[in-house]
C-alpha positions in Angstrom: 5.5 27.5 -1.9 3.0 26.8 -4.7 0.1 28.2 -2.7 1.8 31.6 -2.8 2.3 31.5 -6.6 -0.4 32.0 -9.1 -0.7 31.5 -12.8 1.9 28.7 -13.0 1.6 26.1 -15.7 1.5 22.7 -14.0 1.1 19.3 -15.7 -0.5 16.4 -13.8 0.6 13.0 -15.2 -2.1 10.4 -14.5 -5.8 10.9 -13.6 -6.1 8.5 -10.7 -7.2 9.5 -7.3 -4.1 11.5 -6.5 -3.9 13.1 -9.9 -7.5 14.2 -9.8 -7.1 15.7 -6.3 -3.9 17.4 -7.2 -5.5 19.0 -10.3 -8.4 20.3 -8.2 -6.2 21.8 -5.5 -3.9 23.5 -8.0 -6.8 24.8 -10.1 -8.4 26.3 -6.9 -5.2 28.4 -6.6 -5.6 29.7 -10.1 -2.8 27.7 -11.7 -3.0 26.6 -15.3 -3.4 22.9 -15.0 -3.3 20.2 -17.7 -4.0 16.6 -16.9 -2.3 14.0 -19.2 -3.6 10.5 -19.0 -2.6 7.4 -21.0 -6.0 5.8 -20.9 -9.0 7.0 -22.8 -11.6 9.3 -21.3 -14.2 6.5 -21.2 -12.2 5.0 -18.3 -13.2 7.9 -16.0 -16.2 9.6 -14.4 -17.5 12.1 -16.9 -18.9 14.3 -14.1 -15.5 14.5 -12.5 -13.9 15.5 -15.8 -16.7 18.1 -16.4 -16.3 19.5 -12.9 -12.6 20.0 -13.3 -13.0 21.4 -16.8 -15.3 24.0 -15.3 -12.4 25.0 -13.0 -10.3 25.6 -16.1 -8.4 22.2 -16.1 -7.4 21.0 -19.5 -7.2 17.3 -20.4 -5.5 15.0 -22.9 -6.4 11.3 -22.9 -4.9 8.4 -24.8 -1.3 9.2 -24.2 1.3 11.7 -22.9 2.3 14.2 -25.6 5.4 16.4 -25.2 3.1 19.4 -25.8 1.5 18.7 -22.4 4.7 19.6 -20.6 5.6 22.5 -23.0 6.5 25.5 -20.8 5.4 23.7 -17.6 6.8 25.0 -14.4 6.1 21.8 -12.5 5.0 18.2 -13.1 3.0 16.2 -10.5 3.4 12.5 -11.3 1.0 9.8 -10.2 2.6 6.9 -8.3 1.7 4.3 -10.9 3.7 6.0 -13.7 7.3 4.9 -14.2 10.0 7.5 -14.2 11.7 6.1 -17.3 8.8 6.8 -19.8 9.8 9.3 -22.5 7.8 12.3 -21.3 9.4 12.1 -17.8 12.8 11.6 -19.3 12.2 14.7 -21.5 11.0 16.7 -18.6 14.1 16.0 -16.6 16.2 17.1 -19.6 14.3 20.4 -19.6 15.0 20.7 -15.8 11.3 20.7 -15.0 10.8 19.5 -11.5 8.9 16.2 -11.2 7.3 15.6 -7.8 4.7 13.3 -6.3 1.3 14.3 -4.9 2.8 13.6 -1.5 5.5 16.3 -2.0 2.9 18.7 -3.4 0.6 18.1 -0.4 3.5 18.6 2.1 3.9 22.2 0.9 0.4 23.0 2.2 0.8 21.4 5.6 2.1 22.6 8.9 1.1 20.0 11.5 3.3 17.1 12.6 3.3 14.2 10.1 3.7 10.6 11.0 4.7 8.5 8.0 4.8 4.7 7.6 6.5 2.7 5.0 7.7 -0.9 4.6 6.9 -3.8 2.3 4.1 -5.3 4.4 1.9 -4.2 7.3 1.7 -0.5 6.3 -2.1 -0.3 6.3 -2.6 -2.1 9.6 0.1 -0.1 11.3 -1.2 3.2 9.9 -4.7 2.4 10.9 -3.6 1.3 14.4 -1.7 4.6 14.9 -4.9 6.5 14.0 -6.9 4.4 16.4 -4.4 5.0 19.3 -4.4 8.8 18.6 -8.2 9.0 18.3 -8.6 7.1 21.6 -6.4 9.6 23.3 -8.6 12.5 22.1 -6.4 13.7 19.2 -7.8 15.1 16.0 -6.1 13.4 13.1 -6.3 12.6 9.4 -5.2 9.4 7.7 -4.1 9.7 4.1 -1.6 8.7 1.4 -1.6 5.1 0.2 -4.6 4.4 2.4 -7.9 6.3 2.1 -7.7 9.7 0.5 -4.8 11.5 -1.2 -2.7 13.6 1.2 -3.3 16.7 -0.9 -7.0 16.7 0.2 -6.1 17.1 3.9 -6.7 20.5 5.5 -4.7 20.4 8.8 -6.1 23.6 10.3 -7.9 21.8 13.1 -5.7 18.7 13.3 -3.1 17.5 15.9 -1.4 15.0 13.6 -1.5 13.6 10.1 -0.8 9.9 9.6 0.4 8.9 6.2 1.0 5.5 4.6 3.7 5.7 1.9 4.7 3.3 -0.9 8.1 3.3 -2.6 6.4 4.8 -5.7 5.2 7.8 -3.6 8.6 8.3 -2.0 10.5 8.1 -5.3 9.7 11.7 -6.2 9.7 13.6 -2.9 12.1 16.5 -2.5 11.5 18.3 0.8 8.9 16.0 2.5 9.9 15.7 6.1 7.9 13.6 8.6 8.2 14.2 12.4 8.1 10.5 12.9 9.0 8.0 10.2 8.4 4.3 10.5 10.1 1.5 8.4 8.4 -1.8 9.2 10.3 -4.3 7.0 11.9 -4.8 3.6 11.3 -7.8 1.4 11.2 -8.3 -2.4 8.5 -6.2 -4.0 8.0 -4.0 -7.0 11.2 -5.3 -8.7 9.5 -5.0 -12.0 9.9 -1.3 -11.5 12.8 -0.8 -9.1 14.9 -3.5 -10.8 16.9 -4.5 -7.7 16.5 -4.8 -3.9 19.1 -2.1 -3.4 17.1 0.4 -5.5 13.9 -0.6 -3.8 15.5 -0.1 -0.4 16.9 3.2 -1.4 13.4 4.4 -2.3 12.1 3.4 1.0 15.0 5.2 2.8 13.9 8.5 1.3 11.3 8.6 4.0 13.9 9.9 6.4 16.2 11.8 4.0 15.0 15.3 5.2 14.6 14.5 8.9 16.6 16.3 11.5 17.9 15.5 15.0 14.6 16.6 16.5 12.7 13.9 14.5 12.2 10.2 15.1 12.7 6.9 13.1 10.9 3.9 14.3 12.5 0.8 12.8 12.4 -3.0 12.9 15.5 -4.1 14.7 14.9 -7.7 13.6 15.1 -6.8 9.9 18.8 -6.6 8.7 17.8 -4.8 5.5 16.0 -2.1 7.5 18.9 -1.7 10.0 21.4 -1.4 7.1 19.6 1.8 5.9 20.0 3.7 9.1 23.7 4.9 9.2 22.7 7.8 6.9 19.8 8.9 9.2 20.0 12.0 11.3 16.8 11.5 13.4 16.6 9.8 16.7 16.5 6.0 16.2 13.9 4.0 18.2 13.8 0.3 17.6 11.0 -2.3 18.0 11.5 -6.0 18.2 9.5 -9.2 18.8 12.4 -10.3 21.0 11.9 -7.4 23.4 8.2 -6.8 23.1 6.3 -4.7 25.6 3.1 -5.9 24.2 2.0 -9.6 24.3 0.2 -11.4 21.5 -2.6 -12.5 24.0 -3.3 -8.8 24.6 -4.2 -8.4 20.9 -7.3 -9.4 19.0 -5.6 -9.6 15.7 -3.4 -12.7 15.3 0.1 -13.5 14.1 3.7 -12.4 14.7 3.5 -10.0 11.9 0.7 -8.1 13.6 2.7 -8.1 16.8 5.4 -6.2 14.9 2.7 -3.8 13.5 1.4 -3.2 16.9 4.8 -2.6 18.4 5.7 0.0 15.7 2.3 1.7 16.1 2.6 1.7 19.9 6.1 3.2 19.9 4.8 6.1 17.7 1.7 6.6 19.9 3.9 6.8 23.0 6.0 9.5 21.4 2.8 11.4 20.5 1.7 11.3 24.2 -0.7 8.3 24.2 -0.6 6.4 27.5 0.2 2.6 27.4 -3.2 1.9 29.1 -5.0 3.4 26.1 -2.8 1.5 23.7 -3.6 -1.8 25.3 -7.3 -1.0 25.4 -7.4 -0.4 21.7 -5.4 -3.5 20.9 -7.9 -5.6 22.9 -10.7 -4.6 20.5 -9.0 -3.8 17.2 -10.2 -6.3 14.5 -7.8 -5.4 11.8 -8.3 -3.9 8.3 -10.4 -4.9 5.3 -8.6 -7.0 2.7 -5.9 -8.2 5.2 -6.5 -11.8 6.4 -10.1 -10.7 6.8 -12.4 -13.5 7.9 -15.7 -12.3 6.4 -18.0 -15.4 6.3 -18.4 -19.1 6.9 -20.4 -21.4 4.7 -21.0 -25.2 5.4 -18.3 -25.1 8.0 -15.7 -23.5 5.7 -14.2 -20.1 6.6 -13.5 -17.6 3.9 -10.6 -15.1 4.2 -10.1 -12.0 2.0 -6.4 -11.2 1.9 -6.5 -9.2 -1.3 -4.0 -6.8 0.2 -1.3 -9.5 -0.2 0.3 -8.1 -3.4 3.7 -9.8 -3.0 4.8 -13.3 -2.1 6.1 -12.5 1.4 2.7 -11.0 2.3 1.0 -14.3 1.3 3.6 -16.3 3.3 2.7 -14.2 6.4 -1.0 -14.9 5.8 -0.5 -18.6 5.5 1.7 -18.7 8.6 -1.1 -17.0 10.5 -3.7 -19.4 9.4 -1.6 -22.6 9.4 -2.8 -25.3 11.9 -0.5 -28.0 10.6 -3.4 -29.7 8.8 -2.9 -28.5 5.2 -6.5 -27.4 5.3 -6.2 -24.2 3.2 -7.5 -23.8 -0.4 -5.5 -20.9 -1.7 -6.5 -18.6 -4.6 -3.3 -16.8 -5.9 -2.1 -15.0 -8.9 -2.6 -11.8 -10.8 0.0 -9.4 -12.2 3.4 -10.7 -11.5 6.0 -8.5 -9.8 8.9 -10.7 -10.6 10.0 -11.6 -7.1 11.6 -14.8 -5.9 8.9 -17.5 -5.2 11.0 -20.0 -3.1 9.7 -19.1 0.3 6.1 -18.9 -1.0 6.4 -22.3 -2.7 7.7 -23.9 0.5 4.9 -22.4 2.6 2.3 -23.5 0.1 3.7 -27.1 0.2 3.5 -27.1 4.0 0.1 -25.6 4.5 -2.1 -25.7 1.4 -4.4 -28.5 0.3 -5.0 -27.0 -3.2 -3.7 -24.0 -5.0 -6.0 -22.3 -7.5 -3.9 -20.1 -9.8 -5.2 -17.1 -11.8 -4.1 -14.2 -14.0 -0.8 -13.4 -15.7 1.4 -14.9 -13.0 -0.4 -18.3 -13.0 2.1 -20.1 -15.3 5.2 -18.9 -13.4 3.6 -19.7 -10.1 2.6 -23.1 -11.2 6.1 -23.9 -12.5 7.7 -22.7 -9.2 5.3 -24.9 -7.1 6.0 -28.0 -9.3 9.7 -27.4 -8.8 9.1 -27.7 -5.1 7.1 -30.9 -5.6 3.7 -29.4 -5.0 1.3 -30.8 -7.6 -2.1 -29.9 -6.2 -2.6 -27.1 -8.6 -5.7 -26.0 -10.6 -5.5 -23.2 -13.3 -8.7 -21.1 -13.4 -9.5 -19.1 -16.5 -11.3 -16.4 -14.5 -11.7 -15.0 -11.1 -15.3 -16.2 -10.8 -14.2 -19.7 -11.9 -11.5 -19.8 -9.2 -14.1 -18.9 -6.5 -16.5 -21.6 -7.7 -13.8 -24.2 -7.8 -12.7 -23.3 -4.2 -16.4 -23.6 -3.1 -16.7 -27.1 -4.7 -13.5 -28.4 -3.1 -13.7 -27.0 0.4 -14.9 -29.3 3.2 -15.9 -28.8 6.8 -13.2 -27.1 9.0 -11.2 -26.0 6.0 -10.4 -22.5 4.8 -10.6 -20.7 1.5 -8.1 -17.9 1.3 -7.7 -15.3 -1.4 -4.1 -14.2 -0.9 -2.8 -13.4 -4.5 0.9 -12.6 -3.9 0.5 -10.4 -6.9 -0.8 -7.0 -8.0 -4.4 -6.9 -9.2 -4.0 -4.8 -12.4 -4.5 -7.6 -14.9 -8.1 -8.1 -13.8 -9.0 -5.2 -11.5 -8.4 -1.5 -10.8 -6.8 -2.2 -7.5 -6.6 -4.7 -4.7 -9.7 -3.2 -3.0 -11.9 -3.9 -6.0 -10.4 -7.5 -6.1 -11.3 -8.1 -2.5 -14.7 -6.6 -2.8 -15.5 -8.8 -5.8 -14.2 -11.9 -4.0 -16.5 -11.2 -1.0 -19.4 -10.5 -3.4 -18.9 -13.8 -5.3 -18.5 -15.8 -2.1 -21.5 -14.3 -0.4 -23.6 -15.2 -3.5 -22.8 -18.9 -3.1 -25.4 -21.2 -1.4 -25.2 -21.7 2.3 
């Protein structure tokens, strides 16, 4: 284990949250750490850079040079970096191990890990699991693709660690083994990176590749793509299904069939972890959901405003529109951003059925507009900026209508992440006249 080895040369590719935390943890153990980042140093907090430099961490900004991996014993790769870039290809030729921050963190942990993946619903499910466990008096940490990097977690006084995992994070695990793994669903996402649904699904299935017969897989029995992954699994299989739900939608505060699935998955996990069903139902009766996911945050002039910035793929936006659909076509939708290249057929059909006006933004606007027109939806406005889109939505919306930011795209053409996009949306809306 790394914590038992000193004076290793370790390269951290990427200086995002997970990269910075990995560099700090490794430097604390007296390893020789170099951070290689493609962006310039002006994009980062100078105090953070100075702090890490004081710990002996070296930096290169503005690109990844081969010298940064010269004589490296290990490479920690940030989830946003593709595995086919030249420096990673070269590292593999040199037989230098390339692992994720999740894999690095796992090597420091000893308490049971509950890991959640899937295309949609990960954050809500992960948060719910945490709420169930806390309500039962358990000491927990939530980390991974939600909140803080897993490598920051010290599990000395914990009962469980709950981790949200993306396909990017699972792509470079080696020994990571959760006690309970959950696969919520599989729909088209990240195809600009994974190239095909088969490759994307394979990345997701890595969540259970190291599990044993004493471990558990919680899976969506209603999703054929998820079910098709399971023949290779060794862990005990425990399904959840809307068709055989032990929780009813009227027992939950959060709306929608998708949230029923999230709740069923989280509840199954909580039951395995020793939480009583009474506690589970008490939590569900008060749980309001998570920020940036179909979040009703204000009402102005009889118009409700929803922040669904977490919708970074078309299927997630379809879910949001279904949840808000009243059969009145009273939704003004703001969509667009960095396109992931997925099929837009279902999204276009849902927009035609439920949306009054679609305001399109970002790099994906042209393709989205073309897809909508091909499905005979013409109520489209192209906005040149995010602020303009918000102002247009405000001018169009009437009493008893809804303005919904549900982009169906990544945020990186305009924002650092979907959180920043959602926060900016709420800020702009809240500044509008009452």
